[in-house]
N, C-alpha and C positions, 0 to 999 in steps of 0.2 A: 476537255481540259481537267489536268490531274489538280488536286487540291494543294494550294500555295500555302506555305507558312505565312503568319502575320508580317514577318521580316520581308519574305520573299515578295509579298502581295504588296507591300507599302513601296517596296523599291520601284515596282514596277509603276504604281501611281504615282510617284514622283517624279518618273521618268516621261509618264504621259502629260503630265503638267508643264514639263519643261518644254516639250515638243509639240504640245498645242494639237497632237494628233487624235482624230476624230475618227479614225476607223472601227470597224465592227469589232476589232479585237480588244481595242483598247475599251471599247464601250461594254466588254465582257467584263474586262477586269473590274471597272466601275459597277457595275451590277451586281458581282461577287462581292465585292468590298461594302458594299451597301446590306445585300442580304445575309450577310454573317450573323449568325446570333450572338456572338461575343462582342462586345463594345470594344470599338478600336477607334483610335485618334492618333495624330501625328502633332507633337507640339514643338515649338520653337522657344529654347529658354532664353530669358531675359537676364544678363547680368548687371552688377553695378560695377562703380569703377574699381572695387576691391576684389572685382571676378568671383564676385558671390551671386548665386541664382536667387533672384528676388520675385520673379512671377515668369509666366509664359504664356505664347500664344496658342490658340490651337488653328493648326493651319490645314487641317482635313479632319472630318468625323463622320463615323458611318451612321446608318440610321438607327442602329440598336441603342447606341450611347446619347445620341440626340433625342431619342425618346425619353429616356431615362432624365435627361437634363429640362425636358418639357418645353423644347424650342425647335424650330426648323433648323435644318443644317445650315441654311443660309445666314441665320442669326447668331449664329456659334462661331463658323468659320472666320478667323482672323480676329478673334475677339480673345482678350486676355481673359484667363482662368478666374482671375481674381473678379472679375467684373459680371461672373457667371455663378460662379459656387459660393457660399457665404463661410462654409469652414474648410480652409485649406490646412492640413498638414505638413508643418515643417520638414517633415521627415521625407514627402515627396520631392522637395526641390533638392535635397542632398541626395537623394537616389538616383533621380533623373540626371542632376549635374554629374555625379559618378559614373554613369553609362555614357555619356555625352564625352567625358574627358578620359574616360578608360577605353571606351569600344567595347567592354564587356556586358552580355547580356544580364541581365539580373530577373529573380523572379523573387516575391514576397506576398505574404497576406495582409490584409488590410481590412479594417472594419471602418466604413461609411457612415459616420455619424449622421450628416443630414439626410441619408437615406435609410439609415438604420438597417445596413446589409453588410455581408462579407463578401469579399472581392478576394481572387487570384490574380496577381498583378505581374505581368511580364513585360519589361520595358528593355528596348534594343536600340542600338545605333543606326540613324539613317545617312545623316551627314553631319557637318559642323553645325552645332548647336539643335540640331535637330534630332529628336527621338520618337520611336512609335512606341505605343502605350496601348495594352489590351487588357482588358477586366472581364474575368470571367465570375459570373456570380455563383458563390459558393455558399450562399446564406443557410440553405436548406442542411447541407453536410455538417457546416459549423454549428448550426443549431442543435442537430441531432448530438454531436459531439460534445457541446456545452451541457446539454440534458445528460447525456452518459457521466460527464466529468463531475457536475453538481449531484449526480446521482451516489457517483463513487464517493466524493466527498463527503455526502450526507452518512453514508455507511461508514465511512473512516472515522467522521466525526464522533457519531453514535456509537462505535464498536465498545463493548465491556471491556477495553483493554487500553494501555496507553502505547500508541502506535506513532513512530517518526519515520521518516526518511532520510539519509544521508549521502552528501556528494562524496567524492571518492577522497577528498582532506577530512571527512569526518564532522563538516559543516552542517547544520539542520537545514532541510529543505520544506520538510513538513513536519508539523506536530499536531497531532488532534487534541481536543478538549480534555481528555483524560489524562493526557500526558501532563499538560499545565493548563489549568482552569483559567486562571487569568489571560483574557484575552490580549490586553496591551504587551503583557510579558512573553505569552505565547507568540506575538507577532515581532515582539524585540529580538525572539531568537532565533527568528530565521536568519542563515547565516553565520550564525555563530555557534560554539561548543558548549559540552558541558564544564569546560574550565570556565568559561563567562559566566554558565548560569550559577556555578560554586562561589565565584567572585561576586557575582551580584548579591547573591544570599550572605554572604559570609560564612560559608561553611566549607568544612575540610574536603579538599579536592581529590582525597585518596579514592572515592568513587568512582571521580571521573577519569583518573589514571588507570584504574581497572578496566572501566569501559574502554578506552583509548587501547589498551595493550590486546583486549579482545579483537576490537575492530580491527586492528594492524595483523592479528592471527588470522582472521577471518579474510581478508584481503590477499594474504601470502599463501594459504590453503585453499582459497576458493571453497569452502565448504561453511556451511552454517554452524554456529556455536550457540548451545544452551548452557546456562548456567543459573542458578539461584542467588538473588541479590537480598542482603540482609540489612535493615537499618532501622533505627529508633526515630520513632513519631509521635509525638504527644504521649511520652511514657509507655508507649507499647512497642512490640518487636514487629515490624513488617517482613513479608517474605515475598518476594516477586521473581517469578519465572520469569528470565529473560531471553529472548533470542535474536541473533543477527543472522540475516539472511542475506547474502549477497546476489546481485541480479546481474546477470550477463547478456548481452545482446550482440549478436554476432561474434560471441567468444570475446567480447572486449568487456572489462567489469565498467560498468555506469553508475551504480549507485547501491547503497545498503539500506534494507528494510529492518527497521528495529521494533520489536514489541515487547510488552512485559504486561504479566497475568498476574493479578495478587492470589497468592496462594496460602495467605494466611490463615485461613480457616484450615485449610488443609493440613499444613504444617502443625498447627495446633491440636488437630484432631489425631495426627501420626503420633505427636508426643503422650497426649493423652492415652493413644492406643498401646504405644509402648510400654508408657508406666503401667499399664492394666497389664501388658503382657508380662511385665518384669515382677509385678507383684504376683500374677499368676505363677509364673515360674517360681518366685519365692515361695509361694504356698506349696506349689508342687514340690517344690525342695526341701521345705520344712517337712511337709507330708512324707516325702521319700526319707528322709533322715529319721523321721520318726518312726516309719516302718522299719526302716534298717536298724534302727536303735531296737525295736521291739523284738525283731528277728535274731539281732546280736545277742539279746536278753535271753532270747528261747534258745537259741544256739550255746549259750552259756550257761543258762540253766540245764540243758540237755548233756553238755559237756562236764556240769557239774555232777549230774546224776549219774553220768556214767562212770565218771571218776569216783564218786561215793561208791557205787555200785563195785567198781574196782578195789577200792579201799576194803571193802566190807569183805569181798572174797580174800582179799591179802589179809585182813584181819584175821578171819576164820581161819585160813591155813596156817599164819603165823602164830597165831594163840593158842590152835591145836599143838602146833609144834612144841610151842615152848612149855604148855602147861603137860605135855606129855611126859616129858622126862622127870620133872618132879613129881607127878602124880605116880609114875611108876614106882619110883626110889620111895616114895611115903607107903604105897600100897605094900610092896615087896616087903619094907622096913617091918611095918605095922604086921602084916602076916606072919612073919619069922617071928616077931616078939609073941604073937598070939598062938602059935603053932607049937614053938620050942621053948616058950619061956620056963616052964619047970627045968628044963634042960639047961639053960642058959646062965652064965654066973653074970653076976650085976652088972661089972663093968662091958661087958655084951651087950647088956639091954639098953646101958646108956649110948654106947655108940649107935645103936640102932635109932634110939629117942633123938640124938644130937643131929642124924642125919635126916630124919624126920622134920626137926624144927629148922634146918637149914634150908630145905627144900619148900616148907611151909612160908619161911621168910621169901624166898626167892619168889613165889608165886604171889605173895603179899605186892611185892615191889612192882611185879607184873602187872597187877591189877591197880595198883596205885598211878602207873605210868597211864594206863588206859583210860582212868579217870580224869587224870590231870589233861590229858587230849581231849576229853570228850567235854569236859567245861571250858577249855578255851574256844573249842567249836562252837558251843552253844552260847559263848559270850558271858559267861556266869565269874570267870576269872576277875577279881580286882586288884588295883594296883594300889598298894597302901604302903609306900615308902617313908625310910627315917633315917635318920643321920646315925650310922654305924661304925664302929672302928674298922678301916680296911683291914690290917693287919689280922685282927681276930676272925673278920668274917672269913678271909681266904684260907688263913692256915688252920681253921676248923674244918673247912671241905677238904684241904689235902690230908689232914689227918683222917678224916673218914674213909677217903678213898684207899689211904695206905694201909689202913687196919681191915677194909674188906678185901682187897688184893693180895693179903697177906705178905705186903712189903715186898712184892716183886720187882717194882721199880723204885728206884730213888725219884720223889719227886721235887726239883729244885724250884725255890721261888728265888728270883732275882728282882731285887728292890733298889736300882741306883740311884736314884731320886730320893731314896728316905720316904716313901708315902705310907708305908705301914701305919704310922703313928698318926696319920691323917684321918679324916671321915669320907665314907662314901653315901650318898642318898639313894638308898634303895628299898625295895621291899625284900626283905631277907628269906621268904618262903621263895619267891620268883627266882632270885639270885642264886639261891641255892640250887634251884632246878636248872638253872643255867649251866654254872660251873662245877657241880655233881655231874652232870652227864658228860661235860666237854672233858674233863680230866678224867672220868672213867673210861671214855671213848680211847683217850691217849694211851692209857694203861692196856684196854683190850686191844688196840689193832695195832699193837706195837709189842706182838710176843717175843721176838727175838732181840728186842733192845731191852735195856736195863733203866733208861733214865726218860723223865718226862720234864719240860722246863716250862714253869708259870711265869711270865714276866710282868711285871707292874711298870706302869708309867704314866706319863701325861701329854695331852696338847693342851691347845688353848681354851678348849670348851669341854675337853673330855678328860675322863680317868680310862684309860686303855689297860687292858688285862689280856693278854694272848698265854694261848697253850700249845706248845710246840711239841710233837711226839717223833720219834723215828723208825717208823713201823712201815706198814704196807703201801701207805698212801691212796689217793683216790683218784681214779679214772677221770681224764676231764670229761669224757660223757655225761659222767655222773655228778657233775660238781652243781649244776642247775636244779637238780634233783633230789638232793640229799636232805632238804628239810621235808622232803614231802613224807607223810605218815606211811610207814612199813616200808619205805624205801631203804634198798641195800644194795652195795656195790656188788659186782659180779667177780670181785676179788675177796669175798669174806664167807665164802660158804662153810669154811671150817670153824668159824668163829661164832659163838651163841651170841644171839641178839635178837631184838623183836623189829627194830626199825624204828621203833618211836622216840630214841632218846633226842635226836637231831630236830624231829618235829616238836618236843616239849620245849627244846632251847630257842627255836623261831618264835613260837608262840610268846613265850614268856619275854624274849628280847621285844617283840612288837608292843606288847603291852606296857613295859617300863620306859617306851621312847629310846630304845638303845640302837646300835647298829653292829650287823657282825659280817666279818669278811672272811674267805678262806683261802688259803694258798697251798697247793699241793703237788709232790711229783712222786710218781708211782715208783716204790720201792726204797725211797728217801724220808717218808714221812709227810706230815701235813700242820700247817698251822691256823689256828681258830684264833680271830682277833675282835676282842668285844670293846665297844667304845660306849661308856654310860657316861651322859651329860653331866657337867658338872651344875651344881644347884648354889 
């Protein structure tokens, strides 16, 4: 005979009871029923006047269940369960009454406190008010599960991180002691949210809102999210690395596991390391700047040395050229006097001596220019300003230039503001070096013109003296180098000069704290403007 289900077996037994059939087949069913290892009974529910289950009769029971109850079958059949079992769970009545009324078979797990065992219970409808019930002992399995659960809980409770499990709506299902240390608060939080906790503690709920936003994002994307949470605690900044991990069963979202690990020490170490790196970078930067400064100084020194060598070469070339002509004239004139003195008339000798004197003066002026430049470069020139009459100062220089140039040009002084009668605070020697060279150059470099203009004016903080010529002009490419010693334009080859004049001018300008500007157009002349501070 094939193995029957509890439901099929009980139906057969009920039919046997009705017919009182004692055939061998019926006996076979009874034998099978009693020999089943599972515990089975047939009950009849007792309802009160409100149709509520209040007890039930045991109408039949197999040997396995009778053995558990500790009595023979005959002493159990047709007895109320309340007279047999001391502990009856109210849920049994509602479960069995539900089967009786709906006809639906149910299964559930149950802990029998009186026997300290776990059972898997199945209940099915047999007839009106009658329900078949089977009990399968699952104590061993449940005990193992409880051990595993207890073991897992022990791990979760003692893991060195705060751990929580959330349902679909972000309500807490579990919190370990690291998450909330107070046991009562931890228990209270089950079924609640971070907003409830913030409200309980009276703290700002911005952190709860951020967690909710991340929770929703995890649910939406089905991806775990990791982030760093920062907050103040007892005057210190705490850093937690948090993670929300979604759990899906059969592709259906079930819950989210969240954990947080304190990384404050790592963060502090990172900050300290960053500060050390920044300090190191700063020191490297400072050292690099120092090395670059040294390199720049070396380059500048080398550049100056190269420039100095170039100046020396230029000086030798220029000086040789400038001294050769007057020396040749002096030697020739002196030789003529020496050789032909007895044959020369006195006026002829005087003419030769005049040439010697003129060239000697030219050489003296050249040597004086060289000495002035040398003293300025060596820092030996001192500024000793005095208040002098502006008119006397500038007119004296104009007269000197006109005399030396044999009045080839008219040097016109323009003074629309009537400043000649006033004073100027200047070192006369340095001032003379400035304007004697500028006015001389204006005459020298305008050979085809007959006029030079000297204009005197004033600004708020300056006396302004400008010298304008109408000569050959200065090429634009040479404007930046005209104040360098021995520097000459490429359009002055036919005009005698050493290239020291403007260098002397610039040196004196710097010493007295004045300013100089140059404007020029090739073929139309140049204007040099000197601004002397008012004192």
